[in-house]
N, C-alpha and C positions, 0 to 999 in steps of 0.2 A: 596617838604614836609616839612614844619612849624616842629621845634621841643623848646622843652620846653629844657631849659638850666635843670631844677628841674624834675624830672618823681613822686619823694616820699622824704617824710625827715618826719624825726624820734626826738620828744623834752622830753630828757630823765626826770622823772620823780619820785620823794622818795616816795610818798605817790598818786600810783592812783584814788587814789578815790578822795583824795583833789584836786587834781588835775583840775583829770574831772567836781570833782563839778563845778570848778576858769572857766574852760572854757567854759565848756556847761553857766556859764553866764555868760559872759566876750562875747559874740557871740548869747546870748538867741538863740541857737538850738544845741539839742542832736549830740552829739557821739555813737560811734556802740562799743563797750567795745569787743575784740576776742582775742583768748589765739592762742595761737604759741608757741607749747613746753612751752619751761617755760619761755616765755615774754608775760607778759599781755599788752595788747595796746587800747587805745580809740581813735578811727579813726575819724577825720575830717569828715564831709560827702564833699561828688565830685562827680561827674561822673565819671564813671570805663570807661577807656578806655578814654575819653574824656579831662579829666584835671590832673592838679596836686594832688596828693594826701596826707596822711601825718596824723602821730597820737604822741600821746603820748605816753611813751613806758615806764615802768617799769618790770627793770629782771636784778636782779643778775652780770650779764656783761655788761650791759650799761654803757657807760658814766657817771662821777657821774654832776649832773645840777649846772650850776656855769653861769657867766655873759660874763667868755671868750670863743675864740673859732666862727665859724661859727652864722653870724644872720639872722636868717629869720621871712621877713613879714609875718604874714596874713596878709589875706582879712574880713579891718574891715569895708565894706560896707554892707547897704550904707551911716554909718554916724560916722565917725570917731570920731566925738563929744560925741554920744551913748556910743561906745564901750571905752573912754576914762572917761566917765561919772562913770560907772560901774567897773570899773578896778577900780577906788576912793575907791568906795564901796566894794569892796572887799579888799580893803587895798594894790594892789598892786602900788608899786614904778613908778615914772615915771623920769624916762631920761632923753627925750630928748620929751620937752612937742610936740603940735600939732607943723610941720612945714611943710608952703606953698612948693611944690615942684615946678621948670622952666617947663615953656612949657606946660602947660594942663593933667604935668605926676597926678597930685595931691596929696594927705597930707600923711604925717607919724609922727610919734611915737612910742618910745622902751619906753617900763615897761620890767619889773623883778617880775616873775609868783610868783604864792605862792608856787613856788619850787626851786626861787632861780637862773629862768633862766630869760639873757635878752631874749626879747622879740620883732621884728619887729609889728608892725597895718600903713596898706595900705591901704588908700582911694584911690576913683579915683578923681577929679574933677568934682565937680557938674554941 
């Protein structure tokens, strides 16, 4: 049985509305809003039971957004260039410009999102 190293991730946010707008615009897709007790989530699209899922997390007990700590790479397919262009339009700071990885692994970049989180972006080679 194949296992993914990650099953679920959460990106802490200070303002769920602002962050959800940022990511929906960045990836040109809707996120699903959910309430789980005192936590508000905006869930990225994924195939339940088939892939890795994740969400933006707003909660008084969540870690504060920041550029230190774990780095999550989000799927920027089919075009990292298009995602980086939208990131610039949204005012995101680019920490690592588009970089080609060896051996057909694809391309990566890193940005700072609307909340101050360092986020990685990845797209496979064409």
